TIRO-2110 file (N, C-alpha, C; in Angstrom, 1 decimal):
// TIRO-2110
0.9, -1.2, 0.1, N, 1, A
0.0, 0.1, 0.0, CA, 1, A
0.8, 1.2, 0.0, C, 1, A
0.8, 2.1, -0.8, N, 2, A
1.5, 3.3, -1.1, CA, 2, A
1.1, 4.6, 0.1, C, 2, A
1.8, 5.4, 0.1, N, 3, A
1.4, 6.5, 1.1, CA, 3, A
0.1, 7.0, 1.0, C, 3, A
-0.4, 7.2, -0.3, N, 4, A
-1.5, 7.9, -0.5, CA, 4, A
-2.9, 6.8, -0.2, C, 4, A
-2.7, 5.6, -0.3, N, 5, A
-3.6, 4.7, -0.2, CA, 5, A
-3.6, 4.4, 1.4, C, 5, A
-2.5, 4.5, 2.0, N, 6, A
-2.3, 4.2, 3.5, CA, 6, A
-3.2, 5.5, 4.2, C, 6, A
-2.9, 6.6, 3.6, N, 7, A
-3.5, 7.9, 4.2, CA, 7, A
-5.0, 7.8, 4.0, C, 7, A
-5.5, 7.4, 3.2, N, 8, A
-7.0, 7.2, 2.8, CA, 8, A
-7.6, 6.0, 3.8, C, 8, A
-6.9, 5.1, 3.9, N, 9, A
-7.3, 4.0, 4.9, CA, 9, A
-7.2, 4.3, 6.2, C, 9, A
-6.3, 5.2, 6.6, N, 10, A
-6.3, 5.6, 7.9, CA, 10, A
-7.3, 6.6, 8.3, C, 10, A
-7.9, 7.4, 7.4, N, 11, A
-9.0, 8.2, 7.6, CA, 11, A
-10.3, 7.5, 7.6, C, 11, A
-10.4, 6.4, 6.8, N, 12, A
-11.6, 5.7, 6.8, CA, 12, A
-11.7, 4.9, 8.0, C, 12, A
-10.6, 4.3, 8.6, N, 13, A
-10.6, 3.7, 9.7, CA, 13, A
-11.1, 4.5, 11.0, C, 13, A
-10.5, 5.6, 10.8, N, 14, A
-10.9, 6.7, 11.9, CA, 14, A
-12.4, 7.0, 12.0, C, 14, A
-12.8, 7.3, 10.7, N, 15, A
-14.3, 7.6, 10.6, CA, 15, A
-15.3, 6.4, 11.2, C, 15, A
-14.9, 5.3, 10.9, N, 16, A
-15.6, 4.2, 11.5, CA, 16, A
-15.7, 4.0, 12.8, C, 16, A
-14.5, 4.4, 13.4, N, 17, A
-14.4, 4.2, 15.0, CA, 17, A
-14.8, 5.3, 15.4, C, 17, A
-14.8, 6.4, 15.1, N, 18, A
-15.3, 7.7, 15.6, CA, 18, A
-16.8, 7.6, 15.8, C, 18, A
-17.6, 7.3, 14.6, N, 19, A
-18.9, 7.3, 14.6, CA, 19, A
-19.4, 6.1, 15.3, C, 19, A
-18.6, 5.1, 15.6, N, 20, A
-19.1, 3.8, 16.3, CA, 20, A
-19.1, 4.2, 17.6, C, 20, A
-18.4, 5.0, 18.1, N, 21, A
-18.3, 5.4, 19.6, CA, 21, A
-19.7, 6.2, 19.9, C, 21, A
-20.3, 6.8, 18.8, N, 22, A
-21.4, 7.5, 18.9, CA, 22, A
-22.8, 6.7, 18.6, C, 22, A
-22.6, 5.4, 18.4, N, 23, A
-23.5, 4.6, 17.9, CA, 23, A
-24.2, 4.7, 16.6, C, 23, A
-23.4, 5.2, 15.8, N, 24, A
-23.8, 5.6, 14.4, CA, 24, A
-22.9, 4.5, 13.4, C, 24, A
-23.7, 3.9, 12.6, N, 25, A
-23.1, 2.9, 11.6, CA, 25, A
-22.7, 3.8, 10.5, C, 25, A
-21.8, 3.4, 9.7, N, 26, A
-21.1, 4.3, 8.8, CA, 26, A
-20.3, 3.5, 7.8, C, 26, A
-20.4, 3.7, 6.4, N, 27, A
-19.5, 3.0, 5.6, CA, 27, A
-19.0, 4.0, 4.7, C, 27, A
-17.8, 4.8, 5.2, N, 28, A
-17.3, 5.8, 4.1, CA, 28, A
-16.8, 5.0, 2.6, C, 28, A
-17.2, 6.1, 1.7, N, 29, A
-16.8, 5.7, 0.4, CA, 29, A
-15.6, 6.3, -0.1, C, 29, A
-14.6, 5.3, -0.6, N, 30, A
-13.2, 5.9, -1.1, CA, 30, A
-13.4, 5.9, -2.6, C, 30, A
-12.9, 7.2, -3.1, N, 31, A
-12.8, 7.6, -4.6, CA, 31, A
-11.3, 8.0, -4.7, C, 31, A
-10.9, 8.2, -5.8, N, 32, A
-9.7, 8.5, -6.2, CA, 32, A
-9.1, 9.7, -5.3, C, 32, A
-9.8, 10.8, -5.3, N, 33, A
-9.3, 11.9, -4.6, CA, 33, A
-10.1, 12.3, -3.3, C, 33, A
-10.8, 11.5, -2.9, N, 34, A
-11.7, 12.0, -1.8, CA, 34, A
-12.3, 10.7, -1.0, C, 34, A
-12.9, 11.1, 0.1, N, 35, A
-13.6, 10.0, 0.9, CA, 35, A
-15.0, 10.9, 1.3, C, 35, A
-16.1, 10.2, 1.0, N, 36, A
-17.1, 10.6, 1.3, CA, 36, A
-18.0, 9.7, 2.1, C, 36, A
-18.7, 10.4, 3.1, N, 37, A
-19.7, 9.6, 4.0, CA, 37, A
-21.0, 10.4, 4.4, C, 37, A
-21.9, 9.4, 4.7, N, 38, A
-23.2, 10.1, 4.9, CA, 38, A
-23.9, 9.4, 6.0, C, 38, A
-24.1, 10.2, 7.2, N, 39, A
-24.8, 9.8, 8.4, CA, 39, A
-25.9, 10.4, 8.9, C, 39, A
-26.7, 9.7, 9.7, N, 40, A
-27.9, 10.4, 10.2, CA, 40, A
-27.6, 10.7, 11.8, C, 40, A
-27.6, 11.9, 12.2, N, 41, A
-27.3, 12.4, 13.5, CA, 41, A
-28.4, 13.2, 13.8, C, 41, A
-29.2, 12.7, 15.0, N, 42, A
-30.3, 13.5, 15.6, CA, 42, A
-31.3, 13.7, 14.5, C, 42, A
-31.6, 12.6, 13.6, N, 43, A
-32.5, 13.0, 12.7, CA, 43, A
-32.3, 13.7, 11.6, C, 43, A
-30.9, 14.0, 11.5, N, 44, A
-30.7, 15.0, 10.5, CA, 44, A
-29.4, 14.4, 9.6, C, 44, A
-29.6, 14.5, 8.2, N, 45, A
-28.5, 14.0, 7.2, CA, 45, A
-27.5, 14.9, 7.3, C, 45, A
-26.2, 14.2, 7.4, N, 46, A
-24.9, 14.9, 7.6, CA, 46, A
-23.9, 14.1, 6.3, C, 46, A
-23.5, 15.0, 5.4, N, 47, A
-22.7, 14.4, 4.6, CA, 47, A
-21.2, 14.9, 4.9, C, 47, A
-20.1, 14.1, 4.6, N, 48, A
-18.8, 14.5, 5.0, CA, 48, A
-17.9, 14.1, 3.8, C, 48, A
-17.3, 15.1, 3.3, N, 49, A
-16.3, 14.9, 2.2, CA, 49, A
-15.1, 15.3, 2.5, C, 49, A
-14.0, 14.5, 2.5, N, 50, A
-12.8, 14.8, 2.8, CA, 50, A
-12.0, 14.7, 1.4, C, 50, A
-11.4, 16.1, 0.9, N, 51, A
-10.8, 16.1, -0.3, CA, 51, A
-9.3, 15.9, -0.1, C, 51, A
-8.6, 14.9, -0.7, N, 52, A
-7.3, 14.8, -0.4, CA, 52, A
-6.5, 15.3, -1.8, C, 52, A
-5.7, 16.2, -1.5, N, 53, A
-4.8, 16.9, -2.8, CA, 53, A
-3.2, 16.5, -2.4, C, 53, A
-2.5, 16.9, -3.2, N, 54, A
-1.0, 16.4, -3.1, CA, 54, A
-0.4, 16.8, -1.9, C, 54, A
-0.7, 18.1, -1.3, N, 55, A
0.1, 18.7, -0.1, CA, 55, A
-1.0, 19.0, 1.0, C, 55, A
-2.3, 19.1, 0.6, N, 56, A
-3.3, 19.5, 1.7, CA, 56, A
-4.6, 18.9, 1.4, C, 56, A
-5.4, 18.8, 2.3, N, 57, A
-6.6, 18.2, 2.3, CA, 57, A
-7.7, 19.1, 2.9, C, 57, A
-9.0, 19.0, 2.4, N, 58, A
-10.1, 19.7, 3.0, CA, 58, A
-11.0, 19.0, 3.5, C, 58, A
-11.7, 19.5, 4.3, N, 59, A
-13.0, 18.8, 5.1, CA, 59, A
-14.2, 19.6, 4.8, C, 59, A
-15.3, 19.0, 4.3, N, 60, A
-16.5, 19.6, 3.9, CA, 60, A
-17.5, 18.9, 4.8, C, 60, A
-18.4, 19.7, 5.6, N, 61, A
-19.5, 19.0, 6.4, CA, 61, A
-20.7, 19.9, 6.2, C, 61, A
-21.7, 19.2, 5.7, N, 62, A
-23.1, 19.6, 5.5, CA, 62, A
-24.2, 18.9, 6.0, C, 62, A
-25.0, 19.8, 6.8, N, 63, A
-26.1, 19.3, 7.4, CA, 63, A
-27.4, 19.7, 6.8, C, 63, A
-28.3, 18.7, 6.5, N, 64, A
-29.5, 18.9, 5.7, CA, 64, A
-30.6, 18.7, 6.6, C, 64, A
-31.4, 19.9, 6.9, N, 65, A
-32.6, 19.8, 7.7, CA, 65, A
-33.6, 20.0, 6.7, C, 65, A
-35.0, 19.5, 7.3, N, 66, A
-36.0, 19.5, 6.3, CA, 66, A
-35.9, 18.4, 5.2, C, 66, A
-35.4, 17.4, 5.3, N, 67, A
-35.1, 16.4, 4.2, CA, 67, A
-36.3, 15.5, 3.9, C, 67, A
-37.5, 15.7, 4.8, N, 68, A
-38.7, 14.9, 4.6, CA, 68, A
-39.3, 15.2, 3.2, C, 68, A
-40.3, 14.3, 2.9, N, 69, A
-41.0, 14.5, 1.5, CA, 69, A
-41.6, 15.9, 1.4, C, 69, A
-42.5, 16.2, 2.4, N, 70, A
-43.3, 17.6, 2.3, CA, 70, A
-42.4, 18.5, 1.8, C, 70, A
-41.3, 18.8, 2.8, N, 71, A
-40.6, 20.1, 2.4, CA, 71, A
-39.7, 20.1, 0.9, C, 71, A
-39.4, 18.7, 0.6, N, 72, A
-38.8, 18.6, -0.5, CA, 72, A
-39.4, 18.8, -1.6, C, 72, A
-40.7, 18.8, -1.5, N, 73, A
-41.5, 19.0, -2.8, CA, 73, A
-41.5, 20.4, -3.1, C, 73, A
-41.2, 21.4, -2.1, N, 74, A
-41.1, 22.9, -2.3, CA, 74, A
-39.9, 23.1, -2.3, C, 74, A
-38.8, 22.3, -2.5, N, 75, A
-37.4, 22.5, -2.6, CA, 75, A
-36.9, 23.3, -1.5, C, 75, A
-37.4, 23.1, -0.3, N, 76, A
-37.1, 24.1, 1.0, CA, 76, A
-36.4, 23.1, 1.9, C, 76, A
-35.2, 22.8, 1.6, N, 77, A
-34.2, 22.2, 2.3, CA, 77, A
-33.0, 23.2, 2.8, C, 77, A
-32.9, 23.2, 4.1, N, 78, A
-32.2, 24.1, 5.0, CA, 78, A
-30.9, 23.4, 5.2, C, 78, A
-29.6, 24.1, 4.9, N, 79, A
-28.4, 23.3, 5.2, CA, 79, A
-27.5, 24.1, 6.2, C, 79, A
-26.6, 23.5, 6.9, N, 80, A
-25.6, 24.3, 7.5, CA, 80, A
-24.2, 23.5, 6.8, C, 80, A
-23.3, 24.5, 6.6, N, 81, A
-22.1, 23.9, 6.0, CA, 81, A
-20.9, 24.5, 6.9, C, 81, A
-19.8, 23.5, 6.8, N, 82, A
-18.6, 24.0, 7.4, CA, 82, A
-17.4, 23.5, 6.6, C, 82, A
-16.6, 24.2, 6.2, N, 83, A
-15.2, 24.0, 5.4, CA, 83, A
-14.2, 24.2, 6.1, C, 83, A
-13.3, 23.1, 6.1, N, 84, A
-11.8, 23.4, 6.6, CA, 84, A
-10.9, 23.2, 5.4, C, 84, A
-10.2, 24.3, 5.1, N, 85, A
-9.4, 24.0, 3.8, CA, 85, A
-7.9, 24.1, 4.2, C, 85, A
-7.1, 23.5, 3.3, N, 86, A
-5.7, 23.5, 3.4, CA, 86, A
-5.1, 23.0, 4.6, C, 86, A
-5.5, 21.8, 5.1, N, 87, A
-4.9, 20.9, 6.2, CA, 87, A
-3.6, 20.2, 5.5, C, 87, A
-2.6, 20.5, 6.2, N, 88, A
-1.2, 19.7, 6.0, CA, 88, A
-1.5, 18.4, 5.7, C, 88, A
-0.9, 17.7, 4.7, N, 89, A
-0.8, 16.3, 4.5, CA, 89, A
0.5, 15.9, 5.1, C, 89, A
1.0, 16.5, 5.9, N, 90, A
2.3, 16.1, 6.4, CA, 90, A
2.5, 14.6, 6.8, C, 90, A
3.5, 14.0, 6.2, N, 91, A
3.9, 12.7, 6.4, CA, 91, A
2.8, 11.7, 5.6, C, 91, A
1.7, 12.0, 5.1, N, 92, A
0.8, 11.2, 4.6, CA, 92, A
0.3, 10.3, 5.4, C, 92, A
0.0, 10.6, 6.9, N, 93, A
-0.4, 9.7, 7.7, CA, 93, A
-1.9, 10.1, 8.1, C, 93, A
-2.3, 11.2, 7.7, N, 94, A
-3.7, 11.7, 8.0, CA, 94, A
-3.9, 12.2, 9.4, C, 94, A
-3.0, 12.3, 10.1, N, 95, A
-2.9, 12.8, 11.4, CA, 95, A
-3.5, 14.1, 11.6, C, 95, A
-3.2, 15.2, 10.8, N, 96, A
-3.6, 16.5, 10.8, CA, 96, A
-5.1, 16.5, 10.4, C, 96, A
-5.4, 15.8, 9.3, N, 97, A
-6.9, 15.6, 8.9, CA, 97, A
-7.6, 15.1, 10.2, C, 97, A
-7.3, 14.3, 10.9, N, 98, A
-8.0, 13.5, 11.8, CA, 98, A
-8.2, 14.6, 13.2, C, 98, A
-7.0, 15.4, 13.4, N, 99, A
-7.2, 16.1, 14.4, CA, 99, A
-8.0, 17.5, 13.9, C, 99, A
-7.9, 17.8, 12.7, N, 100, A
-8.8, 18.9, 12.4, CA, 100, A
-10.5, 18.5, 12.5, C, 100, A
-10.7, 17.3, 12.1, N, 101, A
-12.1, 16.7, 12.2, CA, 101, A
-12.4, 16.6, 13.5, C, 101, A
-11.5, 16.0, 14.4, N, 102, A
-11.9, 16.0, 15.9, CA, 102, A
-12.2, 17.5, 16.5, C, 102, A
-11.5, 18.6, 16.0, N, 103, A
-11.7, 19.9, 16.4, CA, 103, A
-13.1, 20.4, 15.9, C, 103, A
-13.1, 20.1, 14.8, N, 104, A
-14.4, 20.9, 14.1, CA, 104, A
-15.8, 20.0, 14.3, C, 104, A
-15.6, 18.8, 14.3, N, 105, A
-17.1, 18.0, 14.2, CA, 105, A
-17.8, 18.3, 15.6, C, 105, A
-17.2, 18.3, 16.8, N, 106, A
-18.1, 18.5, 17.9, CA, 106, A
-18.7, 19.9, 17.7, C, 106, A
-18.1, 21.0, 17.5, N, 107, A
-18.7, 22.2, 17.2, CA, 107, A
-19.8, 22.2, 16.2, C, 107, A
-19.7, 21.5, 15.3, N, 108, A
-20.6, 21.2, 14.1, CA, 108, A
-21.7, 20.7, 14.8, C, 108, A
-21.7, 19.7, 15.6, N, 109, A
-22.8, 19.1, 16.3, CA, 109, A
-23.7, 20.0, 17.2, C, 109, A
-22.8, 20.9, 17.8, N, 110, A
-23.3, 21.8, 18.9, CA, 110, A
-24.3, 22.7, 18.1, C, 110, A
-23.7, 23.2, 16.9, N, 111, A
-24.4, 24.1, 16.0, CA, 111, A
-25.8, 23.4, 15.4, C, 111, A
-25.7, 22.1, 15.0, N, 112, A
-26.8, 21.3, 14.5, CA, 112, A
-27.7, 21.3, 15.5, C, 112, A
-27.5, 21.1, 16.8, N, 113, A
-28.5, 20.7, 17.9, CA, 113, A
-29.0, 22.1, 18.3, C, 113, A
-28.4, 23.1, 18.2, N, 114, A
-28.9, 24.5, 18.6, CA, 114, A
-29.9, 25.0, 17.3, C, 114, A
-29.5, 24.7, 16.0, N, 115, A
-30.3, 25.0, 14.9, CA, 115, A
-31.5, 24.2, 15.0, C, 115, A
-31.5, 23.0, 15.4, N, 116, A
-32.7, 22.0, 15.3, CA, 116, A
-33.7, 22.6, 16.3, C, 116, A
-33.1, 23.0, 17.6, N, 117, A
-33.9, 23.5, 18.7, CA, 117, A
-34.6, 24.6, 18.2, C, 117, A
-33.9, 25.6, 17.7, N, 118, A
-34.4, 27.0, 17.3, CA, 118, A
-35.6, 26.5, 16.2, C, 118, A
-35.4, 25.8, 15.2, N, 119, A
-36.3, 25.5, 14.1, CA, 119, A
-37.5, 24.8, 14.7, C, 119, A
-37.5, 23.8, 15.9, N, 120, A
-38.6, 23.3, 16.4, CA, 120, A
-39.3, 24.4, 17.2, C, 120, A
-38.7, 25.2, 17.7, N, 121, A
-39.2, 26.3, 18.4, CA, 121, A
-40.2, 27.2, 17.7, C, 121, A
-39.5, 27.4, 16.4, N, 122, A
-40.3, 28.3, 15.5, CA, 122, A
-41.5, 27.7, 15.0, C, 122, A
-41.3, 26.3, 14.7, N, 123, A
-42.4, 25.4, 14.2, CA, 123, A
-43.6, 25.3, 15.1, C, 123, A
-43.3, 25.3, 16.4, N, 124, A
-44.4, 25.3, 17.5, CA, 124, A
-45.0, 26.6, 17.5, C, 124, A
-44.3, 27.7, 17.3, N, 125, A
-44.9, 29.1, 17.3, CA, 125, A
-45.9, 29.2, 16.2, C, 125, A
-45.3, 28.7, 14.9, N, 126, A
-46.3, 28.6, 13.9, CA, 126, A
-47.4, 27.8, 13.8, C, 126, A
-47.4, 26.7, 14.6, N, 127, A
-48.4, 25.7, 14.6, CA, 127, A
-49.7, 26.6, 15.5, C, 127, A
-49.2, 27.3, 16.6, N, 128, A
-50.2, 27.9, 17.4, CA, 128, A
-51.0, 29.0, 16.7, C, 128, A
-50.1, 29.6, 15.7, N, 129, A
-50.7, 30.6, 15.2, CA, 129, A
-51.9, 30.4, 13.9, C, 129, A
-51.7, 29.0, 13.6, N, 130, A
-52.6, 28.4, 12.5, CA, 130, A
-53.8, 28.0, 13.2, C, 130, A
END
């Protein structure tokens, strides 16, 4: 296994282990230049895209709210995105990408939880007005 393949393998193993501790089953997909994953967290679809370049990597996280049939008929899907750019691929071990993920994902979870709570509160207010 060359350095690049080992790098991707390390990231995939990390994602599986990280989400298994949260009780979330995941099967990251490996492509030539990136690793993609989709998880359901707290009823919300989250996509994870780790783009691997020669010297740096990027992490893109997107949470999709209102992904049910009713709202998608009206194209009303709300998203929250977080992008971490230019993470050094030093030694092609994935350590910097894993550290960046461990730093950003817990904050992303908090933002999702707060956003979901606000949206639920707004929905309750709207229901009362109808």
